[in-house]
VEXDREN-308872 format. One line per 2 residues: number of its first residue (from 1); for each residue x, y, z of C-alpha. Coordinates in steps of 0.001 Angstrom, whole numbers. Layout:
N
NUM	X,Y,Z  ...
***
This chain:
605
1	0,0,0  2798,2403,885
3	4551,1738,-2435  1268,2089,-4362
5	596,5419,-2654  4144,6600,-3337
7	3969,5481,-6961  607,7204,-7526
9	1844,10394,-5864  5056,10381,-7919
11	3220,9781,-11171  591,12379,-10303
13	3335,14949,-9812  4858,13864,-13119
15	1615,13419,-15056  2551,15999,-17678
17	6332,15657,-17531  9011,13566,-19168
19	8065,9948,-18423  4431,9948,-19547
21	5067,12155,-22575  8122,10156,-23586
23	6261,6845,-23383  3476,8167,-25589
25	5868,9881,-27994  7937,6684,-28266
27	4756,4628,-28893  5702,2240,-26095
29	2386,543,-25199  2952,591,-21437
31	1204,2788,-18879  3421,5246,-17029
33	2807,3659,-13620  3635,173,-14895
35	6807,1360,-16602  7907,3199,-13469
37	7225,23,-11478  9478,-1878,-13883
39	12232,759,-13522  12081,583,-9718
41	12027,-3237,-9723  15039,-3410,-12052
43	16914,-897,-9887  16162,-2894,-6718
45	17321,-6104,-8448  20548,-4380,-9478
47	21005,-3116,-5900  20584,-6661,-4559
49	23188,-7880,-7064  25557,-5188,-5807
51	24987,-6280,-2196  25702,-9868,-3254
53	28989,-8840,-4890  29878,-6729,-1834
55	29145,-9618,549  31172,-12077,-1532
57	34180,-9745,-1606  33940,-9095,2134
59	33629,-12768,3126  36648,-13733,1036
61	38752,-10666,1939  38985,-9691,-1722
63	39542,-6253,-3154  38672,-4791,-6526
65	40734,-2233,-8372  39520,-827,-11676
67	42308,-271,-14223  44795,-1530,-11600
69	45209,2029,-10303  41998,2884,-8440
71	41825,1873,-4759  39282,-611,-3482
73	36941,1993,-1928  36825,4131,-5066
75	36233,1074,-7244  33322,-39,-5054
77	31763,3426,-5224  32067,3448,-9017
79	30543,-21,-9200  27621,1136,-7035
81	27043,4204,-9215  27051,2063,-12356
83	24767,-662,-10999  22160,1393,-9116
85	21790,5035,-10239  23160,4043,-13664
87	20503,1366,-14200  17725,3663,-12943
89	18592,6591,-15203  19296,4337,-18207
91	15853,2725,-17991  14151,6019,-17139
93	15786,7709,-20145  15095,4905,-22628
95	11637,6189,-23745  13036,9659,-24393
97	15834,8156,-26530  13295,6175,-28571
99	11153,9310,-28934  14192,11273,-30147
101	14868,8604,-32766  11224,8694,-33897
103	11423,12497,-34159  14361,12230,-36562
105	12633,9573,-38670  9379,11550,-38815
107	11078,14720,-39991  13139,12878,-42612
109	10078,11051,-44022  7700,14010,-43771
111	8705,15630,-47123  7890,12381,-48968
113	4553,12055,-47160  3631,15684,-47927
115	4474,15123,-51613  2214,12065,-51632
117	-559,14032,-49925  -160,16856,-52440
119	-713,14478,-55352  -3863,12979,-53786
121	-5388,16161,-52376  -6746,17350,-55736
123	-9692,14923,-55634  -9758,13419,-52116
125	-10850,14932,-48828  -8283,15700,-46146
127	-9268,12702,-44028  -9128,10354,-47030
129	-5629,11633,-47827  -4524,11034,-44219
131	-6012,7552,-44373  -4136,6753,-47591
133	-832,7777,-45983  -1678,5645,-42950
135	-2248,2617,-45198  1201,3012,-46800
137	3145,2296,-43609  5918,509,-45502
139	6520,3684,-47548  6334,6459,-44977
141	7359,4706,-41777  6813,6747,-38630
143	4682,9359,-40418  2192,6614,-41266
145	2222,5502,-37620  1420,9045,-36513
147	-1440,9342,-38995  -2612,5925,-37811
149	-3369,7508,-34426  -5701,9982,-36154
151	-7450,7195,-38082  -7839,5171,-34869
153	-9320,8098,-32938  -11781,8884,-35740
155	-12920,5374,-36659  -12739,3613,-33288
157	-13142,6318,-30645  -15557,8452,-32687
159	-13610,11732,-32514  -13970,14294,-35270
161	-10936,14952,-37452  -9878,18190,-35740
163	-10113,16673,-32252  -8049,13670,-33339
165	-5408,15941,-34884  -5194,18093,-31741
167	-4782,14947,-29619  -1894,13854,-31818
169	-258,17290,-31603  -7,16901,-27822
171	1907,13594,-27989  3927,13607,-31216
173	7705,13792,-30642  8195,16110,-33634
175	7379,19774,-33120  7509,20376,-36875
177	4972,17624,-37473  2769,19142,-34764
179	3018,22556,-36435  2071,20956,-39745
181	-1064,19413,-38212  -1951,22707,-36536
183	-1654,24505,-39886  -3865,21864,-41500
185	-6522,22466,-38830  -6410,26231,-39417
187	-6545,25715,-43181  -9514,23381,-42887
189	-11362,25879,-40677  -10742,28724,-43124
191	-11701,26704,-46215  -8379,27221,-48007
193	-6895,25055,-50739  -5225,21983,-49280
195	-3333,21297,-52527  -1839,24786,-52653
197	-903,24587,-48975  826,21207,-49380
199	2674,22421,-52469  3963,25421,-50516
201	4950,23315,-47502  6739,20632,-49515
203	9888,22711,-50112  9769,23934,-46515
205	9824,20400,-45144  12617,19404,-47500
207	14730,22195,-46070  13796,21043,-42569
209	14847,17516,-43530  18248,18836,-44647
211	18652,20594,-41299  17635,17425,-39465
213	20171,15461,-41493  22843,18013,-40539
215	21978,17478,-36864  22106,13721,-37398
217	25558,13976,-38952  26657,16137,-36012
219	25579,13340,-33672  27597,10860,-35732
221	30607,13191,-35506  30364,13297,-31707
223	30042,9509,-31534  33078,9131,-33819
225	35143,11340,-31509  34022,9330,-28479
227	34892,6104,-30286  38406,7237,-31229
229	39086,8469,-27698  37679,5506,-25784
231	38259,2561,-28126  41543,3464,-29839
233	43488,5908,-27662  42713,3819,-24564
235	44058,510,-25951  47119,2309,-27390
237	47935,3754,-23959  47388,324,-22445
239	49764,-1527,-24762  52428,1149,-24214
241	52146,590,-20458  52099,-3172,-21011
243	55370,-3175,-22967  56990,-697,-20587
245	56143,-2838,-17558  57382,-5918,-19371
247	60721,-4209,-19985  60872,-3122,-16333
249	60305,-6679,-15157  56812,-6095,-13756
251	53476,-7174,-15144  50753,-5568,-13056
253	48441,-5002,-16027  47930,-8689,-16791
255	44760,-8840,-14711  43362,-5933,-16713
257	43357,-7811,-20026  40184,-9887,-19376
259	38392,-6652,-18445  39524,-5163,-21748
261	38346,-8220,-23682  34872,-7727,-22210
263	34821,-3935,-21944  35633,-3139,-25588
265	32789,-5231,-27101  30357,-4123,-24379
267	31133,-447,-24920  30864,-859,-28687
269	27492,-2597,-28269  26214,382,-26254
271	27366,2831,-28944  25836,726,-31729
273	22556,586,-29814  22519,4364,-29345
275	23232,4952,-33039  20504,2488,-34014
277	17914,4199,-31813  18833,7807,-32591
279	19796,7727,-36272  17850,6309,-39238
281	19795,4013,-41517  19947,3801,-45289
283	16828,2228,-46747  18106,-968,-48373
285	15207,-3204,-47382  13707,-5278,-50179
287	10153,-6353,-49385  8176,-8371,-51895
289	4557,-9396,-51481  2357,-11629,-53552
291	27,-9604,-55773  -3379,-11265,-55485
293	-5671,-10906,-58488  -9278,-12075,-58763
295	-11293,-12933,-61836  -14392,-11821,-59956
297	-14866,-9158,-57329  -13037,-9739,-54071
299	-16355,-9628,-52207  -17751,-12460,-54307
301	-14621,-14519,-53825  -14764,-13981,-50063
303	-18254,-15572,-49951  -16906,-18914,-51113
305	-16370,-21608,-48509  -12582,-22156,-48294
307	-13081,-25739,-47139  -15335,-26651,-50098
309	-12498,-28240,-52046  -9518,-28890,-49805
311	-7900,-31128,-52384  -7975,-28370,-54987
313	-6624,-25824,-52472  -3737,-28153,-51601
315	-2926,-28539,-55293  -2829,-24751,-55659
317	-508,-24371,-52661  1704,-27177,-53944
319	1865,-25556,-57378  2779,-22184,-55841
321	5577,-23818,-53837  6849,-25581,-56958
323	6832,-22354,-58975  8634,-20498,-56184
325	11363,-23155,-55984  11681,-23051,-59770
327	11997,-19272,-59677  14698,-19509,-56985
329	16643,-21942,-59193  16303,-19608,-62188
331	17235,-16439,-60289  19385,-17504,-57311
333	21227,-14183,-57035  17981,-12213,-56858
335	16732,-14256,-53909  20170,-14358,-52284
337	20325,-10562,-52312  16685,-10023,-51347
339	16558,-12359,-48333  19353,-12467,-45755
341	18141,-15875,-44551  20030,-17578,-47399
343	23281,-15734,-46692  22898,-16332,-42941
345	22579,-20073,-43620  25727,-19980,-45762
347	27483,-18022,-43002  26834,-20768,-40461
349	27909,-23443,-42957  31130,-21553,-43774
351	31823,-20917,-40088  31388,-24584,-39204
353	33534,-25705,-42135  36403,-23342,-41309
355	36237,-24239,-37607  36372,-27971,-38416
357	39331,-27572,-40783  41274,-25460,-38304
359	40645,-27830,-35408  40882,-31201,-37158
361	42377,-30552,-40566  45962,-30242,-41778
363	46158,-26560,-40824  46702,-26888,-37079
365	50356,-25839,-37219  50258,-23369,-40106
367	49830,-20258,-37988  51970,-21143,-34980
369	52451,-19644,-32415  49171,-17754,-32967
371	46976,-20692,-33942  44139,-19719,-31597
373	44124,-16020,-32538  44276,-16662,-36300
375	41576,-19337,-36020  39248,-16890,-34273
377	39948,-14270,-36953  39286,-16687,-39824
379	36071,-17935,-38206  34837,-14335,-37873
381	35754,-13666,-41520  33998,-16861,-42654
383	30843,-15807,-40827  30883,-12276,-42253
385	31770,-13050,-45875  28443,-14528,-47163
387	26445,-11782,-45432  28854,-9202,-46839
389	28297,-10469,-50400  24506,-10323,-49945
391	24580,-6831,-48448  26952,-5352,-51024
393	24991,-6997,-53836  21807,-5457,-52474
395	23480,-2065,-52105  24690,-2209,-55718
397	21204,-3183,-56914  19543,-415,-54912
399	21961,2278,-56072  21547,1309,-59752
401	17755,1232,-59614  17522,4525,-57714
403	19967,6266,-60057  17814,5309,-63071
405	14402,6280,-61637  14605,10066,-62328
407	15505,9360,-65974  12521,7004,-66255
409	10134,9557,-64741  11451,12338,-66983
411	10941,10109,-70009  7316,9539,-68989
413	6795,13273,-68474  8329,14207,-71845
415	6217,11680,-73724  3061,12827,-71940
417	3892,16340,-73184  3749,15175,-76801
419	393,13484,-76283  1341,9839,-75733
421	-579,7699,-73302  1163,6330,-70242
423	1034,2827,-71722  2609,4007,-74976
425	5296,5911,-73083  6243,2786,-71125
427	6378,734,-74343  8740,3300,-75863
429	10981,3680,-72783  11283,-90,-72317
431	13260,-183,-75554  15866,2239,-74217
433	19026,1073,-72467  18890,2429,-68927
435	20517,-471,-67127  18919,-2650,-64453
437	15565,-837,-64661  15179,-1609,-68384
439	14544,-5318,-67790  11738,-4504,-65346
441	10153,-2038,-67790  10206,-4687,-70518
443	8254,-6998,-68236  5741,-4178,-67593
445	5405,-3589,-71339  4843,-7308,-71941
447	2202,-7476,-69180  303,-4563,-70729
449	409,-6147,-74210  -983,-9374,-72753
451	-4004,-7581,-71359  -3052,-6475,-67851
453	-4102,-3013,-66782  -1431,-348,-66410
455	-1897,-117,-62642  -1658,-3893,-62204
457	1539,-4052,-64275  3109,-1199,-62281
459	2140,-2806,-58960  3789,-6036,-60098
461	6919,-4083,-61035  7197,-2324,-57681
463	6761,-5643,-55883  9423,-7295,-58044
465	11866,-4462,-57350  10830,-4299,-53694
467	12564,-1003,-52790  10766,1452,-50516
469	12000,4456,-52512  10734,2971,-55797
471	7448,1848,-54234  6939,5396,-52965
473	7239,6874,-56469  5324,4159,-58329
475	2545,4197,-55733  2311,7975,-56166
477	1916,7608,-59947  -646,4799,-59560
479	-2749,6682,-57011  -2592,9871,-59058
481	-3591,8105,-62287  -6691,6813,-60501
483	-7887,10254,-59397  -6644,12751,-62014
485	-5732,13067,-65696  -3088,15741,-65058
487	-256,13247,-64738  2484,15601,-65919
489	2241,17680,-62750  2254,14526,-60640
491	5322,13225,-62466  7174,16484,-61866
493	6273,16254,-58165  7565,12666,-58097
495	10811,13661,-59843  11400,16508,-57399
497	10735,14252,-54416  13012,11479,-55669
499	15860,13853,-56504  15572,15319,-52998
501	15885,11783,-51605  18968,11047,-53733
503	20566,14372,-52793  20090,13695,-49078
505	21561,10226,-49510  24606,11582,-51344
507	25181,14304,-48730  25111,11707,-45977
509	27571,9462,-47825  30000,12314,-48523
511	29966,13444,-44889  30137,10032,-43233
513	32976,8975,-45546  35198,11252,-43450
515	34254,9394,-40262  34930,6034,-41909
517	38401,7273,-42865  38922,8359,-39238
519	38172,4782,-38148  40677,3435,-40694
521	43296,5951,-39582  42785,5184,-35893
523	43080,1417,-36408  46146,1963,-38583
525	47722,4020,-35799  47008,1195,-33352
527	48726,-1370,-35598  51664,964,-36255
529	52077,1541,-32510  52091,-2220,-31922
531	54705,-2638,-34663  56995,91,-33300
533	56746,-1137,-29719  57737,-4649,-30752
535	60338,-3567,-33289  62372,-373,-33131
537	61506,258,-29473  62798,-3159,-28340
539	65912,-2844,-30525  66780,557,-29048
541	66259,-797,-25517  68648,-3688,-26143
543	71127,-1299,-27764  71306,701,-24545
545	72593,-2352,-22716  69351,-3812,-21484
547	68505,-7494,-21480  66516,-8898,-24375
549	62979,-9131,-22978  60506,-11903,-23619
551	57749,-10111,-25525  55741,-13156,-26628
553	53086,-12551,-23970  52756,-8887,-24906
555	52493,-9794,-28603  49706,-12256,-27877
557	47795,-9654,-25861  48238,-7054,-28614
559	47088,-9517,-31273  43960,-10335,-29295
561	43207,-6655,-28721  43665,-6011,-32444
563	41177,-8793,-33276  38572,-7302,-30954
565	39323,-3752,-32036  39358,-4659,-35741
567	35981,-6387,-35524  34229,-3610,-33621
569	36012,-864,-35597  34660,-2258,-38852
571	31158,-2538,-37435  31361,1019,-36096
573	32475,2221,-39539  29349,598,-40969
575	27210,2266,-38314  28708,5659,-39107
577	28256,5296,-42872  24863,3570,-43145
579	23736,2773,-39572  23954,-905,-40467
581	26072,-3623,-38896  26208,-5441,-42243
583	27727,-2352,-43877  30696,-2701,-41536
585	31533,-6319,-42340  33806,-5407,-45263
587	35762,-3034,-43016  36055,-5680,-40286
589	37411,-8241,-42756  40036,-5758,-43994
591	41084,-4933,-40417  41315,-8595,-39401
593	43408,-9501,-42452  45710,-6555,-41712
595	46126,-7732,-38105  46926,-11299,-39224
597	49498,-10053,-41724  51182,-7771,-39185
599	51437,-10143,-36229  51944,-13466,-38047
601	53918,-12596,-41164  55709,-9383,-40205
603	56334,-9000,-36485  56157,-12722,-35769
605	58753,-13677,-38389
***
């Protein structure tokens, strides 16, 4: 009862403050009191764990010393701060971090959603336009989720449109999106032109998206600086101290190495998680859905009893499975690139094969005295390589298709200007050589000649391609062709929107390329430091009359640190460039191969 009273009083005082607003803005479907209960319970559990550690250390007369320099009392205080207040504030702040990430995604997708609304607003009411955007959740992401709240309030809770929009304004994490809704309410009250308003706001939101991207890149810059300081400068300082102590005949840092083996990956995982939550990644997802077509109306088909002919239904399912397997055999690369499940399966097969050969094959003595370290590196490379091929193949496919879309749309617009129908324009363009997109347009042209409607053929094309950016444009053209004959204006809107998307993507690549080079430079400095410490530095020490030290232990520790650092450095480079772990696999493989070459074939010779 006392805790319930305290919880209710706390939440009442904070009814309109961070926790409740953050939970709603983050779309976390948990009530504020329940989430706070979870935070308190997790903090108490962490406190009990701390007491258990404290009791174990006291009963066994053990001391802890972080970094081998901090005294026992200070280390225990730091451990308490990390396990109790740290856990509380991390869990309490999590909804606000998710809300901040949603804010960025909303403001980056908003220009595309406004362009889509502009094309539909000529013949549809404002609510119908909002509903259409809500239905296209795979195209507009978080904007569709926000509009889904309006649709829910209107259709389920019975609110009018203005009330539903005002309710959303109070909980959306994006102030710019809230201002947009407020302007729509004012426009609707005054009876102004929605199309003209959306056309005027489209450029405004594109500029806002550029500013939001600049802020996103600033966040990446800060994270890159933190990474270089904590994950590169720290290990470099450590190996310098390690070699120096080895030369002096002491080895007090040995106990610190296991902490480093755990701390580096754990810290990198925290940074990767923060980047994933706060920053949207490049849209490389390929989603394909079966296009269902009916000879009769869907309503009439739905009246049929599905169990009327189970044998026939099984034959249909069996035939579909057979055709899918046949299509996979005909186009293995397309499916390999589109679905990471195939590459993940190959990764596990390659990992198991390499591990078996290294443990039981004729290669057990090839990499002596670093058999274990090289084996771990090769196993990591074997796991990453199939996924790397799939990701880079998908990235190549996406970049080629997206680069050719503006040319395709301009061709449609030019041919509409000279009076050709959309079908005739597609027939003509399909004969041009535009690259990867040409083969898809030829299929569309063939479908139309065989009797399919234009919209059906275009829907099939967007599902075959499967890219969100392409679906966004093709869906815009399809929707517009259903409600208006003025397709030229719609095509120009689509071209402008797509070129804005490509420009933003290029700006991000050009800026993040610098941070990727910083990661390469920092890892190169680490390897060069390891080389100098075990080469010229040792030679100069012996030349001054010192004894030749045994550096094999230090070399092994450095090699292991380089494996960990190379793996996480590559992944961090992928996070900086595309906010994707898979994008970093190629960098990790390069770093691991460089570490093997340095320690096995250069220093170790």
